[in-house]
C-alpha positions in Angstrom: 23.1 135.1 114.1 23.2 132.5 111.5 22.6 129.3 113.3 19.1 129.9 114.1 18.4 130.2 110.4 15.0 128.5 109.6 14.0 130.3 106.1 15.9 131.4 103.0 14.4 134.1 100.9 15.8 133.9 97.3 15.2 136.9 94.9 14.6 135.7 91.4 16.3 137.3 88.4 20.0 137.5 88.4 20.1 135.4 91.8 18.9 132.2 91.2 20.3 132.2 87.5 23.4 134.2 86.7 23.4 137.8 85.1 25.4 136.4 82.2 22.7 134.6 80.9 21.3 137.7 79.5 17.8 137.2 80.5 17.5 140.7 82.5 19.3 142.4 79.8 16.6 141.3 77.4 14.0 142.1 80.2 15.3 145.5 80.2 15.1 145.8 76.5 11.5 144.9 76.7 10.8 147.6 79.4 12.3 150.1 77.2 10.1 149.1 74.0 7.2 149.0 76.1 7.9 152.7 77.1 8.6 153.8 73.7 5.8 151.8 71.9 2.7 152.0 74.4 3.6 155.3 76.1 5.0 156.9 73.4 8.0 158.3 75.3 11.0 159.4 73.1 13.7 156.5 72.8 16.5 159.3 73.9 14.7 159.7 77.2 14.0 156.3 78.4 17.3 155.4 79.9 17.5 158.3 81.9 14.0 158.1 83.1 14.3 154.6 84.1 17.4 155.6 86.0 15.3 158.1 88.0 12.3 155.9 88.4 14.5 152.8 90.1 16.2 155.4 92.5 12.9 156.8 93.2 10.2 153.8 93.2 12.4 150.7 93.2 10.9 149.5 89.9 10.2 151.1 86.6 6.6 149.8 86.9 5.5 151.6 90.2 6.6 154.9 88.5 4.9 154.1 85.4 1.7 153.2 87.5 1.8 156.4 89.2 2.5 158.7 86.3 1.1 156.9 83.5 -1.5 154.9 84.8 -0.3 151.6 83.2 -2.1 148.4 83.7 0.5 145.9 86.0 -0.7 142.9 84.4 -0.5 144.0 80.7 2.9 145.8 81.7 4.0 142.4 83.0 2.9 140.1 80.3 4.7 142.4 77.8 8.3 142.9 79.7 8.3 139.1 80.4 7.1 137.9 76.8 10.5 136.3 76.1 11.0 132.8 74.9 13.4 131.9 78.4 14.7 128.9 77.0 16.8 130.9 74.9 18.6 132.0 77.9 18.1 129.5 80.9 18.6 125.8 80.8 17.7 123.2 83.5 20.2 123.5 86.4 20.9 120.0 88.1 23.7 121.2 90.3 21.3 124.0 91.8 18.3 121.4 92.0 20.6 118.8 94.1 21.8 121.6 96.4 18.2 122.8 97.2 17.3 119.1 97.7 20.0 118.8 100.6 19.1 122.1 102.2 16.3 121.4 104.6 15.6 125.1 105.7 12.2 126.9 104.1 12.8 128.1 100.8 10.9 131.4 99.4 11.1 133.2 96.3 11.0 137.1 97.3 10.9 138.9 94.0 9.7 142.5 92.5 8.5 140.6 89.4 5.1 138.5 89.2 4.7 135.0 90.0 3.7 134.1 86.5 7.5 135.2 85.4 8.8 133.3 88.6 7.1 130.2 88.1 8.5 130.1 84.3 12.0 130.9 85.4 12.1 128.2 88.4 10.2 125.7 86.0 12.5 126.2 83.2 15.6 125.6 85.8 13.9 122.5 87.4 13.7 123.8 90.6 10.4 124.9 91.3 9.3 121.9 93.3 11.6 123.2 96.0 9.9 126.7 97.0 7.0 126.7 99.2 5.9 130.0 98.4 6.5 132.9 95.8 6.2 136.4 97.4 5.8 138.7 94.1 4.6 142.6 93.4 1.2 141.5 93.7 1.4 140.0 97.4 3.6 143.0 97.9 0.6 145.1 96.8 3.2 147.2 94.8 5.4 148.1 97.9 8.6 146.5 96.6 12.0 146.3 97.6 14.0 147.9 98.8 11.0 149.6 100.8 11.3 148.6 104.2 7.6 147.4 104.5 8.3 145.0 101.6 10.7 143.1 103.8 8.0 143.3 106.7 5.4 141.9 104.6 7.7 138.9 103.5 8.6 138.0 107.1 4.8 138.4 108.3 3.8 136.3 105.2 6.6 133.6 106.6 5.6 133.9 110.3 9.3 134.1 110.6 11.4 136.6 112.8 14.1 138.3 111.0 17.0 136.6 112.8 15.4 133.6 111.4 16.0 134.4 107.8 18.7 134.6 105.4 18.4 136.9 102.1 20.1 135.9 99.2 20.2 138.9 96.4 22.2 140.1 93.8 21.1 143.8 94.0 23.2 145.5 96.8 20.5 148.3 97.3 18.2 145.4 98.2 20.5 144.0 100.8 20.6 147.2 103.2 17.0 147.1 104.5 17.0 143.3 105.2 20.3 143.4 107.3 18.8 146.6 109.3 16.2 144.6 110.2 18.2 141.5 111.5 18.2 139.2 108.6 21.4 137.3 107.6 22.3 138.9 103.8 24.2 137.4 101.0 25.1 139.5 98.0 24.8 136.7 95.1 27.1 137.7 91.8 30.5 137.7 90.3 32.3 140.8 90.5 30.1 142.3 93.0 31.4 144.3 96.1 30.1 143.2 99.1 28.3 146.5 99.7 27.3 146.1 103.3 26.1 142.4 103.2 27.3 140.3 105.8 28.6 137.7 103.2 29.2 137.7 99.3 29.2 134.6 96.9 29.9 134.3 93.3 27.0 131.7 92.3 23.9 130.7 93.9 25.0 127.4 94.3 27.8 128.7 96.5 25.1 129.3 99.1 25.2 125.6 100.9 28.6 125.8 101.4 28.5 129.2 102.9 25.5 128.3 105.3 27.6 125.0 106.4 30.5 127.1 107.6 28.0 128.7 110.0 27.7 125.8 112.0 
């Protein structure tokens, strides 16, 4: 399985940086604020609605596009309007690891490329990624929809057996594994939940791949 790996798809948020940074929590707060301020949804209803949206649509954005006709760029600019330097710092260890890894590296995210570039630049690792597959390139058919993974594979011109997905969200692991990709769940305190492998930090990925040989 893993000996044929040629390409690594990296999820972005809570994967290339740890959940403990608090960045995604703040993004979630911005999403809540958007729903209250821009859509006039009652604050008491927001949490329940977002849980329903994530189960049904994979992202809050896609549900809001369907039910409220929101402009996706305006929404994404609003929820990512955060001083990320308060949450993320340059990551020399990750930079060195990615430099050593010779496989193709692609970001595969339900966020937009603008946000991805800001995060990667702040971490000091943007130069290592040949492409960013984002919500626009996916035409808003996002993970965990199986079509999103096929879009990513087609974009990379790669077969699933040649690819590894590093991802923090267990639900997004399942379709990749079913399609034949090697799957790695990233994050401390997570159950493996169907992934082939689990690592606590993204910087553990290199040693995991070395163990395949």
